[in-house]
C-alpha positions as CSV (number, residue, x, y, z in Angstrom):
1,M,-37.9,126.6,-23.0
2,A,-34.6,129.9,-22.7
3,D,-36.8,132.2,-21.1
4,Y,-38.8,129.4,-18.8
5,F,-35.2,128.0,-17.9
6,E,-33.7,131.7,-17.1
7,S,-37.1,132.3,-14.8
8,K,-36.1,129.0,-12.8
9,Q,-33.3,129.7,-12.0
10,R,-33.7,133.6,-11.1
11,E,-36.3,132.2,-8.8
12,L,-33.8,130.1,-7.2
13,A,-31.0,133.0,-6.9
14,L,-33.7,135.0,-5.4
15,S,-34.6,132.9,-2.9
16,M,-31.3,132.5,-1.7
17,S,-30.6,136.1,-1.4
18,A,-30.0,135.9,2.5
19,S,-26.8,133.5,1.4
20,N,-25.8,136.1,-0.7
21,V,-26.2,134.0,-3.8
22,R,-26.5,136.7,-6.5
23,Y,-28.7,135.1,-10.7
24,R,-27.2,136.7,-13.9
25,S,-28.3,136.1,-17.0
26,P,-26.6,133.7,-19.3
27,Q,-29.1,135.4,-22.5
28,A,-26.4,137.9,-23.8
29,A,-23.1,135.1,-23.9
30,F,-25.1,132.8,-26.1
31,E,-27.0,135.4,-28.1
32,G,-26.4,134.1,-32.2
33,K,-24.7,130.3,-30.3
34,R,-28.6,128.9,-29.7
35,I,-29.8,125.4,-30.5
36,C,-30.4,126.4,-34.1
37,D,-27.6,128.8,-35.0
38,S,-24.6,127.9,-36.0
39,P,-22.3,127.2,-34.3
40,E,-24.7,125.8,-31.6
41,G,-23.5,127.0,-27.9
42,I,-26.0,125.0,-26.6
43,N,-27.1,120.7,-27.0
44,G,-30.6,120.0,-28.2
45,V,-31.5,116.4,-27.1
46,V,-29.1,114.4,-26.3
47,A,-29.5,110.4,-26.4
48,G,-27.8,108.5,-24.4
49,P,-28.1,104.5,-23.6
50,N,-25.9,105.1,-20.0
51,G,-23.7,106.9,-17.9
52,D,-23.2,108.4,-14.5
53,G,-25.9,111.0,-14.0
54,D,-27.9,110.2,-17.1
55,F,-31.4,109.0,-16.7
56,H,-31.5,105.9,-18.0
57,F,-32.4,102.2,-17.1
58,H,-29.7,100.4,-14.6
59,H,-30.3,97.2,-13.1
60,G,-33.9,96.2,-14.3
61,D,-35.2,99.9,-13.2
62,K,-38.4,101.0,-14.6
63,N,-39.2,103.4,-18.1
64,T,-38.8,106.4,-16.9
65,Q,-40.8,109.2,-17.9
66,L,-37.3,110.7,-20.1
67,C,-37.3,107.6,-21.1
68,W,-40.5,106.8,-23.0
69,W,-40.4,108.3,-26.8
70,F,-36.8,106.7,-27.0
71,T,-36.6,103.1,-27.9
72,G,-34.2,100.4,-26.9
73,N,-32.6,101.0,-23.7
74,T,-32.2,105.2,-24.5
75,C,-32.9,107.6,-22.7
76,L,-32.9,111.5,-22.0
77,S,-29.4,112.5,-21.4
78,R,-28.7,115.2,-19.1
79,E,-26.4,117.1,-21.6
80,S,-29.6,118.3,-23.2
81,Y,-30.3,121.7,-22.9
82,H,-26.6,122.4,-21.1
83,P,-23.8,124.5,-22.8
84,N,-21.6,122.7,-25.3
85,Q,-18.0,123.6,-25.5
86,T,-18.6,126.6,-27.5
87,G,-21.7,127.7,-25.1
88,T,-19.1,126.9,-22.1
89,S,-16.2,129.2,-23.8
90,A,-18.4,132.7,-24.5
91,T,-20.2,132.0,-20.6
92,H,-16.5,131.9,-19.0
93,R,-15.3,135.0,-21.6
94,R,-18.3,136.7,-20.3
95,S,-17.4,136.5,-16.1
């Protein structure tokens, strides 16, 4: 998944090159801090019942594709696959 996400981010940055946007790979910063490492620097799947920015049921909205495999009013949080405190610290040290 990391390779897929990185390729999409790189494509987006390249499409914006006229705006002086550059892409820098985060892979080295997460060496030894990936989802299955200890300590992990990236969240795995995070479930969240509600919250600003999360994929969730809201005021009678239909079940989204990102909620189907959770039960009740629990959906996939946008925190999934994002750096946690350890990962954020690693990327900032590298900047």
